[in-house]
N, C-alpha and C positions, 0 to 999 in steps of 0.2 A: 562288848561295846567297843565300837571303833574309836581310834584316837581323834578323829574329827568331831565325832559326836560328843565325846567327853569334853573336848576344848569348847565346842559351841554350848555345852551346858554350863560350863564355868563362866563363859563370857555373858550368857544370858542371866545368871545369878548375879554377876557383877551390875549388869544394867538394872536389875531389880533393886539392888542395894543402892544404886545412884539415885533411882527415883524415890526411894523410901526416905532419903535424907532430906530434912526439912530446911537445911541450911544453904541450899541452892535454889536459885530461881529457876523457873520452867525453862527458859532458854538455855541456861548453863547445863541443866540436866539433859535436855534433848541433844545439845551439842556433844556432850560427853558419849551419849549412846551412839550417836552417828559416827563419831571418832572410832568407837570401839568396832563398829560394824564396817568401816570404811574398806577393809581388805576384802570383803565380799560385795562391795558395791561397784562391781565392774560388769563390763559388757561380755566379758569371756569366762565368767565363773557362775556356777550355780549360785542362787541367791536364797534369801530367807525373807519372811515377813514378820514383823514384831508387833505385838500390842502390849502395852502396859496397862493394867487394870487397877484402879484404886477405888475403894469403897463402891465396887459393882459398876463403875464407869470406865470407859476407855479414856485415858488421860494423853496417850501418845500412841500413834500407829505409823509405821514406815515400812516400805519395801526396799531391799538391798539386792542388788545384782539381778540375775536373770531367772525368769520363770521357766523358760524353755530356750536353751542355748541354740538349738539347731534351727529355730524359727525366729530368733531374734526378739522374743517376747520378754519385756522387763517385768521383774516382780514389783507388785504393788501390795499395799497392805490389804486390799479387798480381793486379791487373787485367791480363787477357791484352791485349795490344796488339802493334803492330809494335815491335820492339826495335831501338834505335839504340845504337851503341856509338862511343865517342871513342877 
């Protein structure tokens, strides 16, 4: 497993823990997740799409960074790509 994928998995787990806490408001939770992924939310780095599911519903989705660097295509939460699940 590469160092990047291990780091990304740790960050995704942290994001899930943030969303599972009931002591934060929705805006506080999404702000925290956005801060975690800020380092990938640039026009010169590969990005990722994130969806948080609670009780079978998507409660937050966001794209960070670029889907295709060479063509300048930004990542969106609806961008079709290989899906990874933790």
